[in-house]
Structure formats: C-alpha cells, structure tokens
MARVEX-251984 format. One record per residue (C-alpha): residue number from 1; residue in three letters; x, z, y. Coordinates in steps of 0.02 Angstrom, whole numbers, padded with zeros to 5 digits, m for minus. Example, Ala and Ser with C-alpha at 12.3 -4.5 7.8 and 13.67 -1.06 7.14 Angstrom:
BEGIN
+-----+-----+--------+--------+--------+
!   n ! res !      x !      z !      y !
+-----+-----+--------+--------+--------+
!   1 ! ALA !  00615 !  00390 ! m00225 !
!   2 ! SER !  00684 !  00357 ! m00053 !
+-----+-----+--------+--------+--------+
//
This chain:
BEGIN
+-----+-----+--------+--------+--------+
!   n ! res !      x !      z !      y !
+-----+-----+--------+--------+--------+
!   1 ! MET ! m03674 !  01931 ! m01227 !
!   2 ! LYS ! m03684 !  01925 ! m01416 !
!   3 ! LYS ! m03671 !  01735 ! m01414 !
!   4 ! ILE ! m03515 !  01744 ! m01304 !
!   5 ! ALA ! m03435 !  01874 ! m01417 !
!   6 ! VAL ! m03471 !  01767 ! m01570 !
!   7 ! PHE ! m03396 !  01616 ! m01483 !
!   8 ! PHE ! m03231 !  01703 ! m01443 !
!   9 ! LEU ! m03224 !  01780 ! m01617 !
!  10 ! THR ! m03249 !  01607 ! m01693 !
!  11 ! LEU ! m03115 !  01535 ! m01579 !
!  12 ! SER ! m02995 !  01674 ! m01627 !
!  13 ! LEU ! m03026 !  01645 ! m01813 !
!  14 ! PHE ! m03004 !  01458 ! m01787 !
!  15 ! TRP ! m02830 !  01477 ! m01713 !
!  16 ! THR ! m02782 !  01604 ! m01845 !
!  17 ! SER ! m02832 !  01485 ! m01984 !
!  18 ! VAL ! m02740 !  01341 ! m01899 !
!  19 ! ALA ! m02578 !  01438 ! m01899 !
!  20 ! ALA ! m02601 !  01496 ! m02078 !
!  21 ! GLU ! m02617 !  01318 ! m02144 !
!  22 ! GLY ! m02456 !  01254 ! m02067 !
!  23 ! SER ! m02308 !  01306 ! m01962 !
!  24 ! TYR ! m02274 !  01299 ! m01777 !
!  25 ! ILE ! m02156 !  01355 ! m01640 !
!  26 ! VAL ! m02156 !  01364 ! m01450 !
!  27 ! ILE ! m01988 !  01374 ! m01363 !
!  28 ! SER ! m01919 !  01366 ! m01188 !
!  29 ! GLY ! m01833 !  01199 ! m01163 !
!  30 ! ASN ! m01723 !  01282 ! m01031 !
!  31 ! ASP ! m01634 !  01407 ! m01142 !
!  32 ! GLY ! m01711 !  01394 ! m01316 !
!  33 ! ASN ! m01801 !  01561 ! m01307 !
!  34 ! VAL ! m01931 !  01570 ! m01448 !
!  35 ! LEU ! m02094 !  01614 ! m01360 !
!  36 ! GLU ! m02212 !  01608 ! m01508 !
!  37 ! ALA ! m02199 !  01552 ! m01689 !
!  38 ! GLU ! m02271 !  01563 ! m01863 !
!  39 ! ASN ! m02188 !  01504 ! m02025 !
!  40 ! GLU ! m02059 !  01421 ! m01913 !
!  41 ! HIS ! m01922 !  01425 ! m02047 !
!  42 ! GLU ! m02031 !  01357 ! m02187 !
!  43 ! VAL ! m01959 !  01193 ! m02252 !
!  44 ! ARG ! m02085 !  01050 ! m02251 !
!  45 ! SER ! m02093 !  00862 ! m02255 !
!  46 ! ILE ! m02089 !  00803 ! m02073 !
!  47 ! ALA ! m02142 !  00619 ! m02077 !
!  48 ! SER ! m02108 !  00511 ! m01922 !
!  49 ! ILE ! m02047 !  00649 ! m01807 !
!  50 ! SER ! m01886 !  00611 ! m01902 !
!  51 ! LYS ! m01869 !  00465 ! m01781 !
!  52 ! ILE ! m01818 !  00586 ! m01644 !
!  53 ! MET ! m01653 !  00605 ! m01736 !
!  54 ! THR ! m01644 !  00418 ! m01767 !
!  55 ! ALA ! m01658 !  00390 ! m01579 !
!  56 ! VAL ! m01528 !  00523 ! m01539 !
!  57 ! VAL ! m01399 !  00452 ! m01660 !
!  58 ! ALA ! m01433 !  00275 ! m01599 !
!  59 ! LEU ! m01418 !  00320 ! m01415 !
!  60 ! GLU ! m01256 !  00416 ! m01443 !
!  61 ! ASN ! m01173 !  00292 ! m01561 !
!  62 ! GLY ! m01252 !  00123 ! m01524 !
!  63 ! ASP ! m01259 !  00005 ! m01375 !
!  64 ! TYR ! m01421 !  00022 ! m01276 !
!  65 ! ILE ! m01411 ! m00160 ! m01216 !
!  66 ! ASP ! m01360 ! m00229 ! m01385 !
!  67 ! GLN ! m01450 ! m00386 ! m01450 !
!  68 ! TRP ! m01442 ! m00462 ! m01624 !
!  69 ! ILE ! m01533 ! m00563 ! m01757 !
!  70 ! ILE ! m01632 ! m00470 ! m01890 !
!  71 ! GLY ! m01581 ! m00500 ! m02070 !
!  72 ! ASP ! m01651 ! m00444 ! m02238 !
!  73 ! GLU ! m01644 ! m00259 ! m02195 !
!  74 ! VAL ! m01828 ! m00248 ! m02146 !
!  75 ! THR ! m01900 ! m00355 ! m02287 !
!  76 ! ASN ! m01964 ! m00213 ! m02396 !
!  77 ! VAL ! m02010 ! m00088 ! m02260 !
!  78 ! THR ! m02189 ! m00023 ! m02266 !
!  79 ! GLY ! m02303 !  00092 ! m02168 !
!  80 ! SER ! m02320 !  00090 ! m01978 !
!  81 ! MET ! m02241 ! m00069 ! m01911 !
!  82 ! ILE ! m02200 ! m00166 ! m01753 !
!  83 ! TRP ! m02187 ! m00322 ! m01863 !
!  84 ! ILE ! m02013 ! m00387 ! m01833 !
!  85 ! ALA ! m01955 ! m00522 ! m01954 !
!  86 ! LYS ! m01796 ! m00596 ! m02027 !
!  87 ! GLY ! m01716 ! m00717 ! m01904 !
!  88 ! GLN ! m01795 ! m00636 ! m01751 !
!  89 ! GLN ! m01686 ! m00588 ! m01604 !
!  90 ! VAL ! m01711 ! m00408 ! m01550 !
!  91 ! SER ! m01632 ! m00282 ! m01432 !
!  92 ! MET ! m01585 ! m00100 ! m01459 !
!  93 ! ARG ! m01689 ! m00051 ! m01307 !
!  94 ! SER ! m01850 ! m00131 ! m01368 !
!  95 ! LEU ! m01827 ! m00068 ! m01546 !
!  96 ! LEU ! m01807 !  00109 ! m01481 !
!  97 ! TYR ! m01969 !  00092 ! m01382 !
!  98 ! GLY ! m02057 !  00015 ! m01531 !
!  99 ! MET ! m01997 !  00155 ! m01643 !
! 100 ! MET ! m02043 !  00299 ! m01527 !
! 101 ! LEU ! m02206 !  00232 ! m01452 !
! 102 ! LYS ! m02279 !  00133 ! m01598 !
! 103 ! SER ! m02184 !  00228 ! m01734 !
! 104 ! GLY ! m02118 !  00066 ! m01809 !
! 105 ! ASN ! m02035 !  00101 ! m01976 !
! 106 ! ASP ! m01959 ! m00073 ! m01973 !
! 107 ! ALA ! m01884 ! m00036 ! m01801 !
! 108 ! ALA ! m01806 !  00124 ! m01869 !
! 109 ! VAL ! m01727 !  00035 ! m02017 !
! 110 ! ALA ! m01663 ! m00107 ! m01907 !
! 111 ! ILE ! m01584 !  00018 ! m01787 !
! 112 ! ALA ! m01505 !  00115 ! m01931 !
! 113 ! HIS ! m01435 ! m00044 ! m02010 !
! 114 ! ARG ! m01359 ! m00099 ! m01845 !
! 115 ! VAL ! m01285 !  00068 ! m01789 !
! 116 ! GLY ! m01229 !  00108 ! m01966 !
! 117 ! GLY ! m01122 ! m00049 ! m01970 !
! 118 ! GLY ! m01233 ! m00136 ! m02095 !
! 119 ! SER ! m01270 !  00020 ! m02197 !
! 120 ! VAL ! m01430 !  00122 ! m02179 !
! 121 ! GLU ! m01353 !  00252 ! m02294 !
! 122 ! ARG ! m01206 !  00273 ! m02174 !
! 123 ! PHE ! m01328 !  00298 ! m02031 !
! 124 ! VAL ! m01424 !  00431 ! m02128 !
! 125 ! LYS ! m01259 !  00522 ! m02156 !
! 126 ! MET ! m01235 !  00519 ! m01967 !
! 127 ! MET ! m01409 !  00595 ! m01947 !
! 128 ! ASN ! m01365 !  00739 ! m02063 !
! 129 ! GLU ! m01199 !  00766 ! m01976 !
! 130 ! LYS ! m01288 !  00778 ! m01809 !
! 131 ! ALA ! m01414 !  00899 ! m01883 !
! 132 ! ALA ! m01270 !  01011 ! m01940 !
! 133 ! GLU ! m01190 !  00999 ! m01768 !
! 134 ! LEU ! m01351 !  01058 ! m01685 !
! 135 ! GLY ! m01371 !  01205 ! m01804 !
! 136 ! MET ! m01519 !  01130 ! m01899 !
! 137 ! LYS ! m01480 !  01230 ! m02056 !
! 138 ! ASP ! m01639 !  01190 ! m02153 !
! 139 ! THR ! m01646 !  01002 ! m02122 !
! 140 ! GLU ! m01606 !  00857 ! m02237 !
! 141 ! PHE ! m01632 !  00673 ! m02197 !
! 142 ! HIS ! m01643 !  00537 ! m02329 !
! 143 ! ASN ! m01703 !  00392 ! m02221 !
! 144 ! PRO ! m01717 !  00346 ! m02036 !
! 145 ! ASN ! m01906 !  00330 ! m02026 !
! 146 ! GLY ! m01982 !  00483 ! m02113 !
! 147 ! MET ! m02067 !  00392 ! m02257 !
! 148 ! ASP ! m02099 !  00498 ! m02411 !
! 149 ! VAL ! m02035 !  00391 ! m02554 !
! 150 ! GLU ! m02041 !  00491 ! m02716 !
! 151 ! GLU ! m01927 !  00639 ! m02678 !
! 152 ! GLU ! m01825 !  00550 ! m02544 !
! 153 ! GLY ! m01922 !  00602 ! m02390 !
! 154 ! ASN ! m01855 !  00700 ! m02243 !
! 155 ! TYR ! m01869 !  00889 ! m02237 !
! 156 ! SER ! m01851 !  01014 ! m02096 !
! 157 ! THR ! m01932 !  01163 ! m02012 !
! 158 ! ALA ! m02027 !  01188 ! m01850 !
! 159 ! TYR ! m01879 !  01287 ! m01785 !
! 160 ! ASP ! m01751 !  01152 ! m01824 !
! 161 ! MET ! m01858 !  01015 ! m01748 !
! 162 ! ALA ! m01875 !  01118 ! m01589 !
! 163 ! LEU ! m01685 !  01128 ! m01579 !
! 164 ! LEU ! m01676 !  00940 ! m01600 !
! 165 ! MET ! m01807 !  00904 ! m01467 !
! 166 ! GLN ! m01724 !  01023 ! m01344 !
! 167 ! TYR ! m01561 !  00927 ! m01367 !
! 168 ! ALA ! m01644 !  00755 ! m01363 !
! 169 ! MET ! m01726 !  00792 ! m01196 !
! 170 ! THR ! m01553 !  00809 ! m01117 !
! 171 ! ILE ! m01522 !  00623 ! m01149 !
! 172 ! PRO ! m01587 !  00522 ! m01000 !
! 173 ! GLN ! m01636 !  00366 ! m01099 !
! 174 ! PHE ! m01729 !  00471 ! m01226 !
! 175 ! ARG ! m01829 !  00561 ! m01091 !
! 176 ! GLU ! m01873 !  00393 ! m01013 !
! 177 ! ILE ! m01930 !  00318 ! m01178 !
! 178 ! VAL ! m02041 !  00461 ! m01236 !
! 179 ! ALA ! m02121 !  00478 ! m01063 !
! 180 ! THR ! m02173 !  00293 ! m01061 !
! 181 ! GLN ! m02356 !  00256 ! m01096 !
! 182 ! TYR ! m02343 !  00067 ! m01117 !
! 183 ! TYR ! m02198 ! m00049 ! m01154 !
! 184 ! THR ! m02185 ! m00237 ! m01174 !
! 185 ! SER ! m02039 ! m00307 ! m01274 !
! 186 ! GLU ! m01944 ! m00464 ! m01227 !
! 187 ! TRP ! m02031 ! m00556 ! m01369 !
! 188 ! GLY ! m02203 ! m00513 ! m01297 !
! 189 ! SER ! m02262 ! m00369 ! m01406 !
! 190 ! ARG ! m02345 ! m00229 ! m01307 !
! 191 ! TRP ! m02358 ! m00051 ! m01371 !
! 192 ! LYS ! m02453 !  00102 ! m01316 !
! 193 ! ASN ! m02377 !  00273 ! m01342 !
! 194 ! SER ! m02461 !  00364 ! m01486 !
! 195 ! ASN ! m02433 !  00532 ! m01398 !
! 196 ! LYS ! m02608 !  00568 ! m01330 !
! 197 ! LEU ! m02548 !  00715 ! m01226 !
! 198 ! LEU ! m02464 !  00595 ! m01104 !
! 199 ! ASN ! m02639 !  00542 ! m01050 !
! 200 ! ASN ! m02735 !  00703 ! m01078 !
! 201 ! PHE ! m02616 !  00840 ! m01020 !
! 202 ! GLU ! m02538 !  00820 ! m00848 !
! 203 ! PHE ! m02382 !  00922 ! m00888 !
! 204 ! CYS ! m02329 !  00824 ! m01044 !
! 205 ! THR ! m02158 !  00740 ! m01029 !
! 206 ! GLY ! m02146 !  00660 ! m01201 !
! 207 ! GLY ! m02153 !  00683 ! m01388 !
! 208 ! LYS ! m02169 !  00603 ! m01559 !
! 209 ! THR ! m02309 !  00597 ! m01686 !
! 210 ! GLY ! m02298 !  00591 ! m01875 !
! 211 ! PHE ! m02407 !  00579 ! m02029 !
! 212 ! THR ! m02389 !  00554 ! m02215 !
! 213 ! ASN ! m02499 !  00617 ! m02356 !
! 214 ! ARG ! m02365 !  00741 ! m02406 !
! 215 ! ALA ! m02321 !  00802 ! m02231 !
! 216 ! GLY ! m02494 !  00798 ! m02156 !
! 217 ! GLU ! m02501 !  00784 ! m01966 !
! 218 ! THR ! m02339 !  00827 ! m01877 !
! 219 ! LEU ! m02308 !  00829 ! m01691 !
! 220 ! VAL ! m02166 !  00870 ! m01571 !
! 221 ! THR ! m02201 !  00872 ! m01384 !
! 222 ! ALA ! m02123 !  00932 ! m01222 !
! 223 ! ALA ! m02207 !  00986 ! m01060 !
! 224 ! GLN ! m02140 !  01036 ! m00891 !
! 225 ! ASN ! m02214 !  01143 ! m00754 !
! 226 ! GLY ! m02099 !  01156 ! m00603 !
! 227 ! GLN ! m01926 !  01206 ! m00665 !
! 228 ! LEU ! m01991 !  01269 ! m00831 !
! 229 ! GLU ! m01993 !  01155 ! m00983 !
! 230 ! TYR ! m02074 !  01199 ! m01149 !
! 231 ! ILE ! m02069 !  01122 ! m01323 !
! 232 ! VAL ! m02202 !  01139 ! m01457 !
! 233 ! VAL ! m02181 !  01085 ! m01639 !
! 234 ! THR ! m02322 !  01086 ! m01767 !
! 235 ! LEU ! m02308 !  01042 ! m01952 !
! 236 ! ALA ! m02470 !  01019 ! m02049 !
! 237 ! VAL ! m02576 !  01099 ! m01913 !
! 238 ! PRO ! m02751 !  01023 ! m01892 !
! 239 ! ASP ! m02815 !  00971 ! m01720 !
! 240 ! ARG ! m02636 !  00958 ! m01661 !
! 241 ! TRP ! m02677 !  00893 ! m01486 !
! 242 ! THR ! m02788 !  01040 ! m01441 !
! 243 ! PHE ! m02666 !  01160 ! m01521 !
! 244 ! HIS ! m02517 !  01096 ! m01419 !
! 245 ! GLU ! m02611 !  01100 ! m01255 !
! 246 ! GLN ! m02674 !  01276 ! m01289 !
! 247 ! LYS ! m02498 !  01338 ! m01327 !
! 248 ! TYR ! m02428 !  01257 ! m01169 !
! 249 ! ARG ! m02560 !  01335 ! m01058 !
! 250 ! ARG ! m02528 !  01505 ! m01133 !
! 251 ! ALA ! m02339 !  01488 ! m01109 !
! 252 ! MET ! m02360 !  01432 ! m00929 !
! 253 ! GLU ! m02467 !  01584 ! m00892 !
! 254 ! THR ! m02352 !  01711 ! m00973 !
! 255 ! CYS ! m02173 !  01652 ! m00935 !
! 256 ! GLU ! m02061 !  01643 ! m00783 !
! 257 ! LEU ! m01887 !  01579 ! m00738 !
! 258 ! ILE ! m01760 !  01706 ! m00675 !
! 259 ! THR ! m01599 !  01657 ! m00587 !
! 260 ! LEU ! m01468 !  01785 ! m00637 !
! 261 ! GLN ! m01315 !  01707 ! m00556 !
! 262 ! PRO ! m01308 !  01568 ! m00426 !
! 263 ! ALA ! m01188 !  01423 ! m00452 !
! 264 ! GLY ! m01017 !  01443 ! m00376 !
! 265 ! LYS ! m00862 !  01552 ! m00388 !
! 266 ! ILE ! m00875 !  01723 ! m00472 !
! 267 ! GLU ! m00744 !  01858 ! m00440 !
! 268 ! GLN ! m00718 !  02000 ! m00564 !
! 269 ! GLU ! m00570 !  02121 ! m00554 !
! 270 ! GLY ! m00459 !  01993 ! m00469 !
! 271 ! TYR ! m00505 !  01854 ! m00590 !
! 272 ! TYR ! m00606 !  01701 ! m00538 !
! 273 ! ALA ! m00727 !  01594 ! m00637 !
! 274 ! GLN ! m00825 !  01440 ! m00584 !
! 275 ! LEU ! m01009 !  01426 ! m00630 !
! 276 ! GLY ! m01064 !  01243 ! m00618 !
! 277 ! GLU ! m01251 !  01275 ! m00629 !
! 278 ! PRO ! m01356 !  01430 ! m00596 !
! 279 ! PHE ! m01365 !  01548 ! m00744 !
! 280 ! GLU ! m01552 !  01555 ! m00776 !
! 281 ! VAL ! m01662 !  01621 ! m00915 !
! 282 ! VAL ! m01844 !  01600 ! m00963 !
! 283 ! VAL ! m01929 !  01765 ! m01001 !
! 284 ! LYS ! m02102 !  01827 ! m01041 !
! 285 ! LYS ! m02167 !  01915 ! m00887 !
! 286 ! GLU ! m02199 !  02071 ! m00991 !
! 287 ! ASP ! m02015 !  02075 ! m01041 !
! 288 ! ALA ! m01937 !  02040 ! m00870 !
! 289 ! GLY ! m01924 !  02223 ! m00820 !
! 290 ! GLN ! m01845 !  02270 ! m00986 !
! 291 ! GLY ! m01701 !  02147 ! m00977 !
! 292 ! GLN ! m01519 !  02184 ! m00939 !
! 293 ! TYR ! m01390 !  02069 ! m00858 !
! 294 ! THR ! m01205 !  02103 ! m00881 !
! 295 ! MET ! m01038 !  02020 ! m00840 !
! 296 ! THR ! m00892 !  02060 ! m00955 !
! 297 ! LEU ! m00713 !  02010 ! m00919 !
! 298 ! ASP ! m00593 !  01986 ! m01066 !
! 299 ! LYS ! m00418 !  01984 ! m00990 !
! 300 ! THR ! m00336 !  01945 ! m01157 !
! 301 ! LYS ! m00434 !  01783 ! m01174 !
! 302 ! ASN ! m00454 !  01745 ! m00989 !
! 303 ! GLU ! m00643 !  01735 ! m01012 !
! 304 ! LEU ! m00792 !  01798 ! m00913 !
! 305 ! THR ! m00951 !  01819 ! m01014 !
! 306 ! LEU ! m01123 !  01820 ! m00932 !
! 307 ! CYS ! m01257 !  01899 ! m01042 !
! 308 ! TRP ! m01443 !  01927 ! m01027 !
! 309 ! THR ! m01535 !  02031 ! m01156 !
! 310 ! ASP ! m01721 !  02071 ! m01166 !
! 311 ! PRO ! m01838 !  02120 ! m01308 !
! 312 ! SER ! m01865 !  01936 ! m01353 !
! 313 ! HIS ! m01693 !  01857 ! m01345 !
! 314 ! THR ! m01512 !  01857 ! m01288 !
! 315 ! VAL ! m01431 !  01720 ! m01183 !
! 316 ! VAL ! m01242 !  01712 ! m01169 !
! 317 ! LYS ! m01132 !  01600 ! m01063 !
! 318 ! THR ! m00941 !  01610 ! m01070 !
! 319 ! LEU ! m00832 !  01545 ! m00929 !
! 320 ! ALA ! m00644 !  01521 ! m00912 !
! 321 ! ALA ! m00573 !  01653 ! m00795 !
! 322 ! VAL ! m00412 !  01631 ! m00698 !
! 323 ! LYS ! m00308 !  01759 ! m00605 !
! 324 ! PRO ! m00218 !  01678 ! m00458 !
! 325 ! PRO ! m00029 !  01712 ! m00449 !
! 326 ! ARG !  00021 !  01853 ! m00333 !
! 327 ! ARG !  00080 !  01799 ! m00162 !
! 328 ! PHE !  00233 !  01876 ! m00080 !
! 329 ! CYS !  00212 !  01904 !  00106 !
! 330 ! PHE !  00341 !  01954 !  00237 !
! 331 ! TRP !  00276 !  01982 !  00412 !
! 332 ! ARG !  00187 !  01816 !  00454 !
! 333 ! TRP !  00245 !  01713 !  00308 !
! 334 ! CYS !  00172 !  01708 !  00132 !
! 335 ! VAL !  00239 !  01614 ! m00020 !
+-----+-----+--------+--------+--------+
//
C-alpha cells in the first residue's frame, strides 16, 4: 500500500510541476467552455503552431487548387523543410499538407507569398487581422512559419490558440488535412504527420506541433468522442503527448453534452424565431444540476435570446424574432 501511495503522490507532483513550467488549456470544441487551464493568458513564443493561422488565412483567401512556379521567396528559409526549390511547380493543396504534416517552413513562406499577392508582409497583416476578428487579444504574428528570428517571432497564449483551433476545425479542408497521417505530393514527396496522437490516441482528430529553443515544445490538438469535441493547447509543457492524452481522458470522463432547445421554430409571446441547429452546451457533470436555461424576448429589437448559465460558463445565442401580422377574419374568410 505504501508503494501505491508513493506512486500516486509522485504522479500528482509530476503533473503539478508540468503545469508550473508552462501553460495549458482544455476547452470544449462545441461551445468554447474552458474546462481546465493554468497560465492560459500568459504570452509566450508559440513556434510552428503559428501555421494553424497560416492555413486558415490561406484556405479562406487563396485557391485550394491553385498551381504555380516557385520563385526566390523560399531561398533563405531555414529550419524544418519540405525542400521545395526555385523553378519548381507546386500546388496550394500539397503545400498546405507539407506545412501541416511535415511543418515545412518553406511551404509556409511559399503559401504566404502567393496568397499575399507577392508579399509575405501583406499575408502576415492578414494573419493579425484574422486574429483580431477571432478575439485573440494577446496574439501577434511576425511571420507565417513561427520561426524565432531575433525579436520577430510569433507570440500568443494557450487561450488564444484554443480559440484559433476551435475556429479552424470548422473549416472542412483544414479538418481533412490535420487528420491525415500520410500524404504524397504530386512531385513525389511523401510526408508523415508529426502529430503522434493520431496513431496513439484513438479519439484524436488533428493538431499541430511546434518547437524552437525560445518557445520550447508547443502542441495544439483536437479529439472527439461521440458528439463532444475537445481542444488542448500546451506551451512549454514537457512530455506533451502524455499530457494531452491525460487531459482528454479526464475531460471525457467529467463532461456531457446537454441539448437545451431542439432545432426548429420557437414561439414566445406571439413572436416566432427559427433555430437552425439544436442549442447545445458542454458542461461538467458536477455543474449540470446547477445550470439555468432562459429565453428572453426583446420586442424593441425583435430578438429572442437563449441563455445557459452554470458555475463554469455562460452560453448565449440570439435569434431574430418576428411577429406575424394580425389576420382579420369574418365568418369563414380570413385575410
């Protein structure tokens, strides 16, 4: 018994020390509920997980089937590479796979140069604009690949990167890319996904690795169990693979999905609103009985607000509400 007690004490101290050295966050991918976190708003260098934003901006502003000839833009790129060269014909699709699976810095720069209209700087501006749009208040990008060059690296927080990953996983092509274990480009290069959880954890649906001397090991992953999706972000946390899996298993044991309102028409005081998808929230099982669901009609704005509040978070959804015109009826006829 003493040996068992010592083992669990050691394990507990291990995870405590892991968290203390870096920062991490666990959120629900369904509604963004923060399930667990430590130092999640601490600004740090983030290394190659920056490429999640590069992929998002490219997918939303570029042409997925685009093909072109590489120029001088990749000549001075260093670090992790897929080894594309000047004069080589490439495609947006294959560069995205090379960037996300193999973490090719040259692929990231080539994508940025193309989507930025010949300017990597213009593309980086687009990255920062997207970060602001997503509410990533403590994030600043200086390049598309995450390299730490003097003071011009990329900086963010575990919280901001979780917001980014939650958004990225709504893009079908992004989900397909990060869930792919192997990819062969049209020029014959074959890459294996550097995300080890895809092989070692059956619920993993994708992610992105990162490392620089300044940032340490960084990792963003997503996992899905039934209808529930989770996202874990770690910055400078040792043994990141074990840490992510442990956090996922804990979340899957302690959380549940509650459907508050089915999709369809909602009537409130003679006003009608249309809910396209079920209004659902992810809650900790211990908080489920303490939550409150309300519907509030604002007749001055013609809005119906659905709101769930529990000790951990609040989820709000606002719908347009319409009051049908009154009908005048006389005997059997109505107009």
